[in-house]
C-alpha positions as CSV (number, residue, x, y, z in Angstrom):
1,S,0.0,0.0,0.0
2,T,1.2,3.5,-0.8
3,Y,0.0,6.8,0.8
4,F,0.9,10.4,0.4
5,Y,-0.8,12.7,2.9
6,I,-0.5,15.3,5.7
7,T,-0.6,13.8,9.1
8,N,-3.0,14.8,11.9
9,T,-0.2,16.7,13.5
10,G,0.4,18.8,10.3
11,Y,3.5,17.1,8.7
12,L,3.9,15.8,5.2
13,K,4.4,12.0,5.0
14,F,5.0,9.4,2.3
15,D,4.0,6.0,3.7
16,F,4.2,2.4,2.8
17,A,2.1,-0.1,4.7
18,Y,1.6,2.2,7.7
19,N,4.4,4.3,8.9
20,G,7.0,2.9,6.5
21,G,8.0,6.0,4.7
22,P,9.8,9.4,5.2
23,Q,8.1,12.3,7.0
24,S,8.8,16.0,6.6
25,P,10.3,17.6,9.6
26,V,8.6,20.9,8.6
27,F,5.1,21.7,9.8
28,I,3.0,22.6,6.8
29,A,-0.6,22.8,8.1
30,D,-0.3,26.6,8.3
31,N,-3.3,27.5,6.1
32,N,-1.0,28.3,3.2
33,W,-0.5,26.6,-0.1
34,H,2.7,24.5,-0.4
35,F,4.4,22.8,-3.3
36,V,5.2,19.2,-2.3
37,C,7.0,16.5,-4.3
38,V,8.1,12.9,-3.7
39,T,10.6,11.1,-5.9
40,C,11.7,7.5,-6.0
41,S,15.1,6.8,-7.7
42,S,16.9,3.4,-7.3
43,G,14.8,2.7,-4.2
44,L,15.6,6.1,-2.5
45,I,12.4,7.9,-1.5
46,Q,12.8,11.7,-1.0
47,L,10.4,14.4,0.0
48,Y,10.6,18.0,-1.3
49,L,8.7,21.0,0.1
50,D,8.4,24.3,-1.8
51,G,11.2,23.4,-4.2
52,S,13.7,22.2,-1.5
53,S,14.6,18.8,-0.1
54,T,13.2,18.3,3.4
55,G,16.3,16.1,4.2
56,S,13.9,13.2,4.8
57,A,14.6,10.1,2.8
58,L,14.1,6.4,3.0
59,Q,16.0,3.6,1.2
60,M,13.4,1.0,0.1
61,N,11.6,-0.3,-2.9
62,P,7.9,0.7,-2.6
63,N,5.3,-1.5,-4.1
64,I,3.1,0.6,-6.4
65,N,1.1,-2.5,-7.6
66,G,-0.8,-3.0,-4.3
67,N,-4.5,-2.6,-3.8
68,N,-4.4,0.5,-1.7
69,K,-3.0,3.8,-3.0
70,A,-4.1,7.2,-1.8
71,L,-3.2,10.9,-2.2
72,G,-4.1,13.0,0.7
73,A,-5.0,10.2,3.1
74,N,-3.7,7.1,4.9
75,I,-5.5,3.8,5.5
76,N,-5.3,2.0,8.7
77,N,-7.5,-0.6,10.4
78,S,-10.1,2.1,10.9
79,G,-10.1,3.0,7.2
80,L,-9.2,6.3,5.6
81,N,-7.9,9.0,8.0
82,N,-5.2,11.7,8.5
83,F,-6.6,14.0,5.7
84,V,-5.6,17.5,6.6
85,G,-5.8,20.2,3.9
86,T,-6.6,20.3,0.2
87,L,-4.9,18.9,-2.8
88,D,-4.8,20.7,-6.2
89,D,-3.0,20.4,-9.5
90,I,-1.6,16.9,-9.1
91,G,1.1,15.7,-11.5
92,I,2.6,12.2,-11.9
93,W,5.8,11.5,-13.9
94,R,7.1,8.1,-15.1
95,R,10.6,9.0,-14.0
96,P,12.2,10.8,-11.0
97,L,12.5,14.6,-11.5
98,T,15.8,16.3,-11.0
99,L,16.2,19.0,-8.4
100,C,16.2,21.7,-11.1
101,E,13.0,20.3,-12.5
102,I,11.4,20.4,-9.1
103,K,12.5,23.9,-8.5
104,K,11.2,25.0,-11.9
105,L,7.8,23.5,-11.1
106,Y,7.8,25.3,-7.8
107,H,8.7,28.7,-9.2
108,S,6.7,28.3,-12.4
109,A,3.6,30.0,-10.9
110,A,5.6,32.8,-9.3
111,F,8.0,33.6,-12.1
112,L,6.0,35.8,-14.4
113,I,6.4,38.5,-17.1
114,S,3.9,41.3,-17.4
115,S,3.7,44.4,-19.6
116,N,2.0,47.7,-19.5
117,N,1.2,47.2,-23.2
118,A,1.7,43.9,-25.0
119,T,0.6,45.4,-28.3
120,I,2.2,48.6,-29.5
121,C,2.5,50.7,-32.7
122,T,5.7,51.1,-34.7
123,G,7.9,53.7,-32.9
124,Q,6.4,53.1,-29.5
125,S,8.0,51.5,-26.4
126,T,6.7,49.1,-23.8
127,T,8.0,48.0,-20.4
128,L,8.4,44.3,-19.6
129,T,8.5,43.5,-15.9
130,A,9.5,40.1,-14.5
131,S,8.7,39.0,-11.0
132,G,9.0,36.0,-8.7
133,A,12.6,35.0,-9.3
134,P,15.9,35.9,-7.5
135,N,17.5,37.6,-10.5
136,Y,16.9,38.4,-14.1
137,N,18.8,38.4,-17.3
138,W,16.9,39.7,-20.3
139,S,17.5,38.9,-23.9
140,S,17.4,42.7,-24.4
141,G,20.5,43.0,-22.3
142,S,19.0,44.3,-19.1
143,N,19.8,42.7,-15.7
144,T,17.0,44.4,-13.7
145,S,13.5,43.2,-13.2
146,S,12.1,45.6,-15.9
147,T,13.3,46.4,-19.4
148,I,12.0,48.9,-21.9
149,V,11.8,47.6,-25.5
150,S,11.0,49.3,-28.8
151,P,10.7,46.6,-31.4
152,T,10.0,47.5,-35.0
153,I,8.3,44.2,-35.7
154,T,6.5,41.7,-33.5
155,S,9.2,40.2,-31.3
156,I,9.6,37.6,-28.5
157,Y,11.7,38.6,-25.4
158,S,13.0,36.2,-22.8
159,V,14.3,36.5,-19.3
160,T,16.3,33.9,-17.5
161,S,16.8,33.5,-13.7
162,T,19.5,31.5,-12.1
163,Y,18.9,30.0,-8.7
164,T,21.4,29.3,-6.0
165,T,21.4,25.6,-7.0
166,G,22.6,26.6,-10.4
167,C,19.3,25.8,-12.0
168,T,18.1,28.2,-14.6
169,E,14.6,29.0,-15.7
170,T,13.4,31.1,-18.6
171,R,10.2,33.0,-19.4
172,T,9.2,34.5,-22.7
173,F,6.9,37.3,-23.7
174,A,5.7,38.4,-27.1
175,V,5.3,42.0,-28.0
176,N,3.0,42.6,-31.0
177,V,3.9,45.5,-33.2
178,N,1.2,47.0,-35.4
179,P,2.4,49.1,-38.4
180,L,1.5,52.8,-38.8
181,P,-1.0,53.6,-41.5
182,T,0.5,55.0,-44.7
183,L,-1.8,57.6,-46.1
184,S,-2.4,58.8,-49.7
185,I,-4.8,61.4,-51.2
186,A,-6.5,61.0,-54.5
187,G,-8.6,63.5,-56.5
188,T,-8.3,66.6,-58.7
189,T,-5.9,69.1,-57.4
190,T,-6.7,72.0,-59.7
191,L,-9.8,74.1,-60.1
192,C,-11.1,77.4,-61.2
193,A,-12.2,80.1,-58.7
194,G,-15.8,79.4,-57.6
195,Q,-15.7,75.7,-58.3
196,S,-15.6,72.7,-55.8
197,I,-13.7,69.5,-55.9
198,N,-13.5,66.2,-53.9
199,I,-10.4,64.8,-52.5
200,T,-10.3,61.4,-50.8
201,A,-7.8,59.9,-48.3
202,S,-7.0,56.2,-48.0
203,G,-4.8,53.9,-46.0
204,A,-6.4,54.2,-42.6
205,N,-9.6,53.5,-40.7
206,T,-10.5,57.0,-39.5
207,Y,-9.2,60.4,-40.7
208,T,-8.8,63.9,-39.4
209,W,-8.4,66.7,-42.0
210,S,-6.9,70.1,-41.5
211,N,-10.4,71.6,-42.1
212,N,-11.7,69.5,-39.1
213,S,-13.6,67.0,-41.2
214,N,-13.5,63.4,-40.1
215,N,-14.7,61.8,-43.3
216,S,-12.4,60.0,-45.8
217,S,-13.6,62.4,-48.6
218,I,-14.0,66.1,-48.3
219,T,-15.5,68.7,-50.7
220,I,-13.6,71.9,-50.8
221,S,-14.1,75.3,-52.6
222,P,-10.9,77.3,-51.9
223,T,-10.7,80.8,-53.3
224,I,-6.9,80.8,-53.5
225,S,-4.3,78.0,-53.8
226,S,-4.3,76.0,-50.6
227,S,-2.9,72.9,-48.9
228,Y,-5.0,70.3,-47.1
229,S,-3.5,67.7,-44.8
230,V,-4.9,64.6,-43.3
231,S,-3.8,62.2,-40.6
232,G,-5.2,58.7,-40.1
233,T,-5.7,56.1,-37.4
234,S,-5.6,52.3,-38.2
235,T,-8.1,49.8,-36.8
236,A,-5.4,48.9,-34.2
237,G,-5.3,52.5,-33.0
238,C,-2.0,53.5,-34.6
239,I,-1.7,57.0,-35.9
240,S,0.1,57.8,-39.1
241,A,3.7,59.1,-38.5
242,S,3.1,62.0,-41.0
243,A,0.2,63.6,-42.6
244,A,-0.6,63.3,-46.3
245,I,-0.7,66.6,-48.1
246,S,-2.8,67.7,-51.0
247,N,-1.7,71.0,-52.7
248,V,-4.7,72.5,-54.5
249,T,-4.1,75.1,-57.2
250,V,-6.9,77.7,-57.8
251,Y,-6.9,79.5,-61.1
252,A,-8.4,82.9,-61.4
253,L,-11.3,83.5,-63.8
254,P,-10.4,85.7,-66.8
255,V,-11.7,89.2,-66.8
256,I,-12.7,90.1,-70.4
257,T,-12.8,93.5,-72.0
258,A,-14.0,94.3,-75.5
259,N,-13.8,97.5,-77.6
260,S,-16.8,99.5,-78.7
261,G,-17.1,101.9,-81.7
262,S,-19.1,103.3,-84.5
263,I,-19.3,102.7,-88.2
264,C,-21.3,103.9,-91.1
265,N,-24.0,101.7,-92.4
266,G,-22.5,99.1,-94.7
267,Q,-19.1,99.2,-93.1
268,N,-17.5,96.5,-91.0
269,F,-16.5,96.7,-87.3
270,T,-13.9,94.4,-85.7
271,I,-14.5,93.3,-82.1
272,S,-11.1,93.0,-80.4
273,P,-11.5,91.4,-76.9
274,S,-8.7,90.9,-74.4
275,G,-8.1,89.2,-71.0
276,A,-8.4,85.5,-72.0
277,N,-6.8,82.9,-74.2
278,T,-9.8,82.1,-76.4
279,Y,-13.0,83.9,-76.9
280,T,-16.6,83.3,-77.9
281,I,-18.4,86.2,-79.6
282,Q,-22.1,86.4,-80.0
283,G,-22.8,85.7,-83.6
284,G,-19.6,83.7,-83.9
285,T,-17.4,86.2,-85.7
286,A,-15.3,89.1,-84.6
287,V,-16.1,91.1,-87.8
288,V,-19.6,92.4,-87.8
289,S,-21.6,94.6,-90.2
290,P,-24.7,95.7,-88.3
291,S,-27.2,97.9,-90.0
292,V,-28.5,99.3,-86.7
293,N,-26.9,100.0,-83.4
294,S,-26.0,96.7,-81.8
295,S,-24.4,95.1,-78.8
296,Y,-22.3,91.9,-78.8
297,S,-21.4,89.8,-75.8
298,V,-17.9,88.3,-75.5
299,S,-16.9,85.5,-73.1
300,G,-13.4,84.1,-72.7
301,T,-11.5,81.0,-71.5
302,S,-8.1,81.2,-69.9
303,T,-5.2,78.9,-70.6
304,A,-6.2,76.9,-67.5
305,G,-9.6,76.3,-69.0
306,C,-11.4,78.8,-66.7
307,I,-14.4,80.6,-68.2
308,S,-15.0,84.3,-67.4
309,A,-17.7,84.8,-64.8
310,S,-19.4,87.5,-66.9
311,A,-19.3,88.5,-70.6
312,A,-17.8,91.7,-71.9
313,I,-20.1,93.9,-74.1
314,S,-19.1,95.5,-77.4
315,N,-21.4,98.3,-78.4
316,V,-21.4,99.2,-82.1
317,T,-23.1,102.4,-83.2
318,V,-24.2,102.5,-86.9
319,Y,-24.6,105.8,-88.6
320,A,-27.0,106.0,-91.6
321,L,-25.6,107.1,-95.0
322,P,-26.6,110.6,-96.1
323,V,-29.2,111.0,-98.9
324,I,-28.0,113.9,-101.0
325,T,-30.2,116.1,-103.3
326,A,-29.1,118.9,-105.6
327,N,-31.0,121.7,-107.4
328,S,-31.2,121.9,-111.1
329,G,-31.8,124.9,-113.4
330,S,-31.0,126.7,-116.6
331,I,-28.9,129.8,-117.5
332,C,-27.9,131.8,-120.6
333,N,-24.5,131.4,-122.0
334,G,-22.2,133.4,-119.9
335,Q,-24.3,133.3,-116.7
336,N,-23.5,131.5,-113.4
337,F,-25.5,128.7,-111.8
338,T,-25.3,127.9,-108.1
339,I,-25.6,124.3,-107.2
340,S,-27.2,124.0,-103.7
341,P,-27.0,120.4,-102.4
342,S,-28.7,119.2,-99.3
343,G,-29.0,116.1,-97.1
């Protein structure tokens, strides 16, 4: 029979067929959790408490094939007894554990790595903090309990502790790195005064424009050439390192002037506008021959393709041709005749 239990007097005991095994000299019924281990190697039974040997051992060959085996209790003539405390997280190995393995099991729950932020954005830092071990040797080069790291990609950091027995134990911690969003702006970047255009940002999840808009697309109507910037935030909460810039050029509308004048009926008048690159004249031609006083509108288009906001007016005054009459008469040879035209 094989039993592993805490005695009524509060001591750890490993027993074979009633009182045949080693007992811990340390009182453990103190209302605290303890890590206990028993090993059997070449017939030597040893007890360990909280990662250290109790100094209690027994040289014998235990029989593990018997009918009675119990963890947490002993069996005597009165049946099960001597149960004091609670068992949790029981492990059984098919070989004896080494002292280092026992210490690692004992320290495994206490030796931890924590971080103020396990996920960061590119360019940020995070602090890794180890606890529960006597000393620390980080893969980042630090020998203190905490280390500040600034990985550019997702990385795994390790910390190793060496115990007085020479046993070492290592813990690892992964720091996830999310990339910063890379922004771009698409859309027309030139317009004529008075027009509107749309520009659209991409590359992030949310956006903040210099005109305080939070949409991915904005409609703008600048009166002068202007620059618009946008920053973005990814779904992971990472903010773009730099803003995207859209330089918008505003072309002025042409201001058209046209000459006015007068002609005689039947004559031609040439309209000569200025202020634009090309012109559109009412009637389609710059040379006109009105028979009455007339006005002609002229619009113009600049080299940038901007059309004048208002037309210029060319006023042509037409003067009627005179209708001449003259008197007729008769004289004697040698007399004078006076011609008196009119009209």
